[in-house]
RODO-2510 file (C-alpha; in nm, 4 decimals, decimal comma):
residues 395
     n   res          X          Y          Z
     1     x    10,9401     0,1663    -5,4477
     2     x    10,6359     0,3009    -5,6376
     3     x    10,7081     0,5618    -5,9141
     4     x    10,4486     0,8246    -5,8534
     5     x    10,5597     1,0446    -6,1345
     6     x    10,5310     0,7691    -6,3977
     7     x    10,1957     0,6456    -6,2539
     8     x    10,0710     1,0058    -6,2802
     9     x    10,2048     1,0680    -6,6197
    10     x    10,0218     0,7492    -6,7482
    11     x     9,6940     0,8862    -6,6200
    12     x     9,7295     1,2523    -6,7233
    13     x     9,9548     1,2223    -7,0419
    14     x    10,0988     1,5721    -7,0227
    15     x    10,2348     1,7192    -7,3620
    16     x    10,5064     1,8739    -7,1471
    17     x    10,6415     1,5312    -7,0329
    18     x    10,6826     1,3677    -6,6944
    19     x    10,9365     1,6348    -6,5756
    20     x    10,6586     1,8905    -6,4993
    21     x    10,4953     1,6382    -6,2655
    22     x    10,8359     1,5875    -6,0762
    23     x    10,8541     1,9728    -6,0430
    24     x    10,4976     1,9882    -5,9174
    25     x    10,5860     1,7322    -5,6505
    26     x    10,9132     1,9046    -5,5562
    27     x    10,7277     2,2239    -5,5019
    28     x    10,4980     2,0442    -5,2502
    29     x    10,8013     1,8927    -5,0817
    30     x    10,9921     2,2256    -5,0387
    31     x    10,6910     2,4475    -4,9894
    32     x    10,4198     2,2546    -4,8165
    33     x    10,0834     2,4258    -4,8041
    34     x    10,0852     2,5908    -5,1489
    35     x     9,7354     2,6272    -5,2955
    36     x     9,6698     2,4623    -5,6285
    37     x     9,6596     2,7843    -5,8369
    38     x     9,9972     2,8925    -5,6970
    39     x    10,1428     2,5449    -5,7936
    40     x     9,9887     2,5833    -6,1447
    41     x    10,1706     2,9200    -6,1849
    42     x    10,4997     2,7815    -6,0622
    43     x    10,4974     2,4789    -6,3101
    44     x    10,3459     2,7191    -6,5845
    45     x    10,0486     2,4912    -6,6456
    46     x     9,6737     2,5778    -6,6912
    47     x     9,4807     2,5428    -6,3546
    48     x     9,2714     2,2471    -6,4901
    49     x     9,5812     2,0472    -6,5946
    50     x     9,7570     2,1214    -6,2548
    51     x     9,4345     2,0149    -6,0861
    52     x     9,4448     1,6829    -6,2759
    53     x     9,7955     1,6272    -6,1628
    54     x     9,7048     1,7196    -5,7968
    55     x     9,4150     1,4660    -5,7984
    56     x     9,6159     1,1818    -5,9359
    57     x     9,9029     1,2420    -5,6842
    58     x     9,6488     1,2493    -5,4002
    59     x     9,4928     0,9308    -5,5263
    60     x     9,8174     0,7537    -5,5542
    61     x     9,8988     0,8619    -5,1910
    62     x    10,1974     1,0918    -5,2627
    63     x    10,0133     1,4126    -5,1652
    64     x     9,7528     1,5245    -4,9126
    65     x     9,5370     1,8352    -4,9073
    66     x     9,5397     2,0017    -4,5742
    67     x     9,5601     2,3887    -4,5850
    68     x     9,7088     2,3534    -4,9297
    69     x     9,9144     2,0659    -5,0646
    70     x    10,1931     1,8786    -4,8953
    71     x    10,3580     1,5337    -4,9324
    72     x    10,2480     1,2390    -4,7403
    73     x    10,5063     1,0236    -4,5592
    74     x    10,5080     0,8000    -4,8718
    75     x    10,5502     1,1074    -5,0741
    76     x    10,8456     1,2422    -4,8664
    77     x    11,0133     0,9008    -4,8850
    78     x    10,9755     0,8910    -5,2598
    79     x    11,1224     1,2448    -5,3078
    80     x    11,4148     1,1629    -5,0744
    81     x    11,4977     0,8136    -5,1722
    82     x    11,3407     0,7723    -5,5245
    83     x    11,4377     1,1188    -5,6631
    84     x    11,7619     1,1536    -5,4601
    85     x    11,6912     1,4526    -5,2379
    86     x    11,7687     1,2799    -4,9030
    87     x    12,0570     1,4320    -4,7205
    88     x    12,0089     1,7752    -4,9077
    89     x    12,1324     2,0986    -4,7426
    90     x    11,7759     2,2583    -4,8001
    91     x    11,8746     2,5966    -4,6919
    92     x    12,1575     2,6116    -4,9399
    93     x    11,9372     2,4557    -5,2225
    94     x    11,6495     2,7148    -5,1683
    95     x    11,8948     3,0073    -5,1757
    96     x    12,0558     2,8858    -5,4938
    97     x    11,7252     2,8207    -5,6592
    98     x    11,5588     3,1491    -5,5699
    99     x    11,8595     3,3884    -5,6181
   100     x    12,0836     3,3638    -5,9227
   101     x    12,3573     3,5571    -5,7490
   102     x    12,3520     3,3875    -5,4112
   103     x    12,6289     3,1452    -5,5222
   104     x    12,8910     3,4166    -5,4961
   105     x    12,8600     3,4146    -5,1263
   106     x    12,7235     3,0750    -5,0501
   107     x    12,9619     2,8909    -5,2840
   108     x    13,2736     3,1076    -5,2357
   109     x    13,4775     2,8133    -5,1089
   110     x    13,3652     2,5918    -5,3941
   111     x    13,4436     2,8524    -5,6481
   112     x    13,7928     2,9129    -5,5124
   113     x    13,8594     2,5258    -5,5367
   114     x    13,7251     2,5282    -5,8951
   115     x    13,9552     2,8188    -5,9851
   116     x    14,2536     2,6261    -5,8611
   117     x    14,1462     2,3123    -6,0530
   118     x    14,0854     2,4980    -6,3734
   119     x    14,4143     2,6802    -6,3467
   120     x    14,6064     2,3509    -6,3760
   121     x    14,3997     2,1939    -6,6604
   122     x    14,5877     2,0922    -6,9970
   123     x    14,6636     2,3505    -7,2691
   124     x    14,3898     2,3733    -7,5207
   125     x    14,4291     2,2188    -7,8682
   126     x    14,2847     2,4915    -8,1025
   127     x    14,2783     2,2268    -8,3896
   128     x    13,9944     2,0631    -8,1945
   129     x    13,8346     2,4114    -8,1547
   130     x    13,9003     2,3928    -7,7778
   131     x    13,8773     2,7276    -7,5775
   132     x    13,8906     2,7507    -7,1998
   133     x    13,5889     2,8899    -7,0397
   134     x    13,6313     3,0825    -6,7092
   135     x    13,5718     2,9294    -6,3732
   136     x    13,2734     3,1471    -6,3285
   137     x    13,1247     3,0213    -6,6604
   138     x    13,1818     2,6660    -6,5596
   139     x    13,0180     2,7250    -6,2237
   140     x    12,7238     2,8996    -6,3802
   141     x    12,6620     2,6241    -6,6201
   142     x    12,6340     2,3828    -6,3079
   143     x    12,3990     2,6150    -6,1482
   144     x    12,1820     2,6325    -6,4725
   145     x    12,1598     2,2661    -6,4623
   146     x    12,0312     2,2646    -6,1009
   147     x    11,7727     2,5270    -6,1602
   148     x    11,6470     2,3334    -6,4602
   149     x    11,5970     2,0330    -6,2182
   150     x    11,8437     1,8343    -6,4147
   151     x    12,1127     1,7619    -6,1526
   152     x    11,9951     1,6241    -5,8298
   153     x    11,9368     1,2438    -5,8649
   154     x    11,9985     1,2674    -6,2408
   155     x    12,2493     1,1292    -6,4850
   156     x    12,4310     1,3996    -6,6778
   157     x    12,6447     1,3456    -6,9870
   158     x    12,9165     1,5979    -7,1005
   159     x    12,9753     1,5528    -7,4659
   160     x    13,3317     1,7038    -7,4813
   161     x    13,4569     1,8682    -7,1603
   162     x    13,7688     2,0744    -7,1914
   163     x    13,5798     2,3253    -6,9771
   164     x    13,5515     2,0711    -6,6923
   165     x    13,1824     2,1296    -6,6418
   166     x    13,1706     1,7672    -6,5014
   167     x    13,3879     1,8941    -6,2203
   168     x    13,1793     2,2009    -6,1466
   169     x    12,8628     1,9708    -6,1383
   170     x    13,0178     1,7249    -5,9020
   171     x    13,1554     1,9914    -5,6725
   172     x    12,8183     2,1564    -5,6589
   173     x    12,6571     1,8173    -5,5696
   174     x    12,9128     1,7579    -5,3041
   175     x    12,8417     2,0786    -5,1436
   176     x    12,4667     2,0344    -5,1592
   177     x    12,4945     1,6858    -4,9984
   178     x    12,7667     1,7218    -4,7376
   179     x    12,7020     1,3801    -4,5759
   180     x    12,6529     1,1702    -4,8983
   181     x    12,9624     1,0256    -5,0482
   182     x    12,9778     1,1322    -5,4168
   183     x    12,6683     1,3498    -5,3825
   184     x    12,3252     1,2525    -5,5336
   185     x    12,3749     1,2309    -5,9055
   186     x    12,5963     1,0665    -6,1647
   187     x    12,8040     1,2512    -6,4240
   188     x    12,9792     1,1126    -6,7241
   189     x    13,2156     1,2499    -6,9789
   190     x    13,2979     1,1481    -7,3415
   191     x    13,5863     1,3208    -7,5098
   192     x    13,8690     1,2398    -7,7638
   193     x    14,1283     1,4280    -7,5745
   194     x    14,2857     1,1795    -7,3220
   195     x    14,4807     1,4690    -7,1496
   196     x    14,1530     1,6251    -7,0206
   197     x    14,0070     1,2948    -6,9413
   198     x    14,3003     1,1887    -6,7235
   199     x    14,3047     1,5253    -6,5576
   200     x    13,9277     1,4911    -6,4839
   201     x    13,9986     1,1445    -6,3489
   202     x    14,2702     1,2672    -6,1248
   203     x    14,0725     1,5472    -5,9760
   204     x    13,7665     1,3169    -5,9260
   205     x    13,9864     1,0550    -5,7466
   206     x    14,1594     1,3231    -5,5204
   207     x    13,8163     1,4828    -5,4285
   208     x    13,5974     1,1914    -5,4208
   209     x    13,3716     1,3207    -5,7108
   210     x    13,1217     1,0944    -5,8897
   211     x    13,2589     1,1303    -6,2398
   212     x    13,3157     0,8625    -6,4986
   213     x    13,5234     0,9291    -6,8101
   214     x    13,4987     0,7521    -7,1556
   215     x    13,7548     0,7990    -7,4372
   216     x    13,5793     0,8117    -7,7865
   217     x    13,6084     0,9916    -8,1113
   218     x    13,2713     1,1516    -8,1632
   219     x    13,3112     1,1211    -8,5376
   220     x    13,2082     0,7636    -8,4637
   221     x    12,8648     0,6809    -8,3024
   222     x    12,8366     0,7145    -7,9282
   223     x    12,9525     0,3986    -7,7588
   224     x    12,6492     0,1554    -7,7214
   225     x    12,6984     0,1500    -7,3440
   226     x    12,6142     0,5226    -7,3241
   227     x    12,2919     0,5013    -7,5256
   228     x    11,9428     0,6003    -7,3896
   229     x    12,0230     0,6407    -7,0291
   230     x    12,0917     1,0280    -6,9486
   231     x    11,8609     1,2908    -6,8139
   232     x    12,0359     1,5823    -6,9913
   233     x    12,3653     1,6691    -7,1719
   234     x    12,6104     1,9576    -7,1996
   235     x    12,8150     2,0260    -7,5051
   236     x    13,0235     2,3091    -7,6377
   237     x    13,0957     2,1718    -7,9891
   238     x    13,3222     2,2918    -8,2688
   239     x    13,1916     2,6202    -8,3979
   240     x    13,0751     2,4783    -8,7388
   241     x    12,7392     2,3803    -8,8447
   242     x    12,8566     2,0260    -8,8932
   243     x    13,0266     2,0252    -8,5509
   244     x    12,7176     2,1377    -8,3716
   245     x    12,4995     1,8907    -8,5500
   246     x    12,7404     1,5977    -8,4866
   247     x    12,7829     1,6743    -8,1070
   248     x    12,4110     1,7246    -8,0604
   249     x    12,3399     1,3925    -8,2418
   250     x    12,5855     1,2047    -8,0125
   251     x    12,4224     1,3675    -7,6982
   252     x    12,0754     1,2854    -7,8227
   253     x    12,1864     0,9163    -7,8707
   254     x    12,2733     0,9119    -7,4928
   255     x    11,9341     1,0634    -7,3718
   256     x    11,6523     0,8751    -7,2387
   257     x    11,3732     0,8422    -7,5000
   258     x    11,1293     1,0827    -7,3299
   259     x    11,0277     1,4428    -7,4061
   260     x    11,1060     1,7397    -7,1851
   261     x    11,4698     1,6529    -7,1206
   262     x    11,7047     1,9693    -7,1312
   263     x    12,0071     1,9948    -7,3646
   264     x    12,2679     2,2704    -7,2682
   265     x    12,4338     2,3899    -7,5886
   266     x    12,7193     2,6420    -7,5694
   267     x    12,7903     2,8134    -7,9018
   268     x    12,9517     3,1304    -8,0445
   269     x    12,7271     3,4129    -8,1475
   270     x    12,6682     3,3895    -8,5166
   271     x    12,5166     3,5907    -8,8041
   272     x    12,1468     3,5898    -8,8545
   273     x    12,1853     3,3639    -9,1707
   274     x    12,4015     3,1239    -8,9760
   275     x    12,1586     3,1251    -8,6761
   276     x    11,8765     3,0390    -8,9067
   277     x    12,0667     2,7330    -9,0226
   278     x    12,1232     2,6467    -8,6549
   279     x    11,7579     2,6618    -8,5816
   280     x    11,6754     2,4495    -8,8834
   281     x    11,9138     2,1882    -8,7461
   282     x    11,7290     2,2079    -8,4078
   283     x    11,3939     2,1492    -8,5893
   284     x    11,5614     1,8605    -8,7934
   285     x    11,6747     1,7042    -8,4638
   286     x    11,3285     1,7445    -8,3072
   287     x    11,4552     1,9879    -8,0381
   288     x    11,2710     2,2976    -7,9237
   289     x    11,4315     2,6121    -7,7936
   290     x    11,3498     2,6858    -7,4300
   291     x    11,5904     2,9731    -7,3652
   292     x    11,8835     3,1649    -7,5155
   293     x    12,1234     3,3241    -7,2812
   294     x    12,3356     3,5846    -7,4648
   295     x    12,6968     3,6380    -7,3409
   296     x    12,6440     3,3581    -7,0857
   297     x    12,9853     3,2055    -7,1529
   298     x    13,3125     3,3692    -7,1160
   299     x    13,6375     3,2293    -7,2539
   300     x    14,0099     3,2907    -7,1690
   301     x    14,1821     3,4634    -7,4513
   302     x    13,9356     3,3646    -7,7203
   303     x    13,9695     3,6618    -7,9512
   304     x    13,8006     3,4918    -8,2400
   305     x    13,4949     3,4438    -8,0189
   306     x    13,5126     3,7859    -7,8798
   307     x    13,5635     3,6223    -7,5535
   308     x    13,1916     3,5615    -7,5194
   309     x    12,9461     3,2944    -7,6242
   310     x    12,5745     3,2056    -7,5798
   311     x    12,4064     2,9310    -7,3905
   312     x    12,1077     2,7755    -7,5705
   313     x    11,8870     2,5584    -7,3661
   314     x    11,6940     2,3110    -7,5836
   315     x    11,4236     2,0634    -7,4868
   316     x    11,3493     1,7192    -7,6222
   317     x    11,0187     1,6362    -7,7936
   318     x    10,8378     1,3303    -7,9303
   319     x    11,0274     1,3831    -8,2621
   320     x    11,3830     1,4067    -8,1087
   321     x    11,6332     1,1922    -8,2888
   322     x    11,9988     1,2187    -8,3903
   323     x    12,0662     1,4007    -8,7194
   324     x    12,3915     1,1991    -8,7685
   325     x    12,3508     0,8396    -8,6865
   326     x    12,6551     0,6840    -8,8607
   327     x    13,0263     0,7625    -8,8609
   328     x    13,1157     1,1055    -8,9808
   329     x    13,4074     1,1613    -9,2326
   330     x    13,3634     1,5195    -9,3577
   331     x    13,5313     1,8329    -9,2333
   332     x    13,4297     1,9110    -8,8700
   333     x    13,6494     2,1639    -8,7035
   334     x    13,6892     2,5320    -8,8051
   335     x    14,0485     2,4639    -8,9265
   336     x    13,9300     2,1881    -9,1477
   337     x    13,6377     2,4009    -9,2816
   338     x    13,8459     2,7128    -9,3484
   339     x    14,2111     2,6464    -9,3584
   340     x    14,4338     2,9421    -9,2979
   341     x    14,8155     3,0367    -9,2985
   342     x    14,9364     3,2961    -9,0411
   343     x    15,2629     3,4651    -9,0321
   344     x    15,4104     3,5540    -8,6985
   345     x    15,7051     3,7856    -8,6243
   346     x    15,9417     3,7157    -8,3338
   347     x    15,9448     4,0209    -8,1052
   348     x    16,3133     3,9795    -8,0342
   349     x    16,4917     3,8994    -8,3630
   350     x    16,2173     3,9793    -8,6241
   351     x    16,2254     3,6115    -8,7593
   352     x    15,8969     3,5336    -8,9424
   353     x    15,7416     3,1913    -8,8905
   354     x    15,4569     3,0326    -9,0812
   355     x    15,1709     2,8697    -8,8841
   356     x    14,8782     2,6737    -9,0209
   357     x    14,7122     2,3413    -9,0790
   358     x    14,9327     2,2797    -9,3851
   359     x    15,2525     2,4011    -9,2208
   360     x    15,5054     2,2194    -9,0024
   361     x    15,3955     2,4282    -8,7151
   362     x    15,0060     2,4041    -8,6747
   363     x    14,9252     2,6472    -8,4046
   364     x    15,0498     2,9439    -8,2305
   365     x    15,0648     2,7452    -7,9152
   366     x    15,3004     2,5026    -8,0722
   367     x    15,5140     2,7929    -8,1891
   368     x    15,5364     2,9366    -7,8502
   369     x    15,6176     2,5932    -7,7226
   370     x    15,8996     2,5419    -7,9574
   371     x    16,0179     2,9149    -7,9579
   372     x    16,1513     3,1190    -8,2334
   373     x    16,3495     2,9008    -8,4828
   374     x    16,6367     3,1504    -8,4626
   375     x    16,6586     3,2821    -8,1085
   376     x    16,4163     3,0493    -7,9095
   377     x    16,2276     3,3471    -7,7721
   378     x    15,8553     3,2832    -7,7123
   379     x    15,6925     3,6160    -7,7791
   380     x    15,5392     3,6737    -8,1264
   381     x    15,3137     3,9190    -8,3165
   382     x    15,0681     3,8352    -8,5899
   383     x    15,1502     4,0159    -8,9129
   384     x    14,9228     3,8453    -9,1557
   385     x    14,6595     3,5952    -9,2163
   386     x    14,5171     3,4393    -9,5289
   387     x    14,2749     3,1576    -9,6268
   388     x    14,4356     2,8547    -9,7941
   389     x    14,2365     2,6481   -10,0447
   390     x    14,1618     2,2982    -9,9250
   391     x    14,2811     2,0181   -10,1580
   392     x    14,0279     1,7654   -10,2964
   393     x    14,1599     1,4809   -10,0985
   394     x    14,0429     1,6512    -9,7799
   395     x    13,6776     1,6685    -9,9034
***
């Protein structure tokens, strides 16, 4: 089958990348009859550039100009078979694309299913900076991917996935393509935590979801089999500058080498100075910022994050490349960067227990699991916290 998008891109050579040609063609598919100026506005291109795209797609045989622009039979076949839109519930798709709140009614059944799945996911490991996002946040991330034209017919990589975004994406695809086994897209996950990977595998098998999982330590380079093949990636990395840079680098390694691909980065709200350092890392990686959605992410019981986090949508450019290419051996997680010791008092017998990276009990979750060393009760209150100097052998 002819690739009309690549053919047109070779002729027009848009600075925005081939994705905008795909969006142009999709608008003609879903809204036949649109005039050229309206299409230019929808894809945010100057009218002369949009006109050049129109002419090339007509010349190639994908579009026809009759009372506006519409797909030819070959163009329709390309969108449905080549781009993966065949079998789509178009009514649902249009509602989700046009109204950001429509999912609350249209996907109520999917959301309830997702809530049930997330309620059974493994306990977080705070030493890996894991924090559970809410079911609504996970669903909204999937919808954000859809609205950025990065889901249907695409290959999506989740760089770490304790939030089960892979499941949200797959459930959304399944709902959009009711008659197509596995939906119309491919989702893969890479994570170091085998507990979450196995849970995702189990959920995918039980519900016939198109998700593939890979166990890997992201301190090491991304496995070669995952290089240069994905259309976008999601990551909610450790909330350190090093962690963000490393996870972005591993995700970039997995992307196809083309500009205009979206990157969905979830990160804590930070100070202006830290944010400036983040932006410098984006420039170093050759990524441009498309959108910053404050308070987009909500987390269960994440007091240190204030329960909220931002979603930063980045876009690849011709200069995009990983910052970290080799194995990474320096401190990565928050607990490695700033070690702390915390004292907790048992609410029943007042026994005080030490918790910290240098202690026998590493986390409050572990303390609750073991129970009070004196009475085995599992309710504690924090009475003090202090930083602990890291030893030279950890540097």
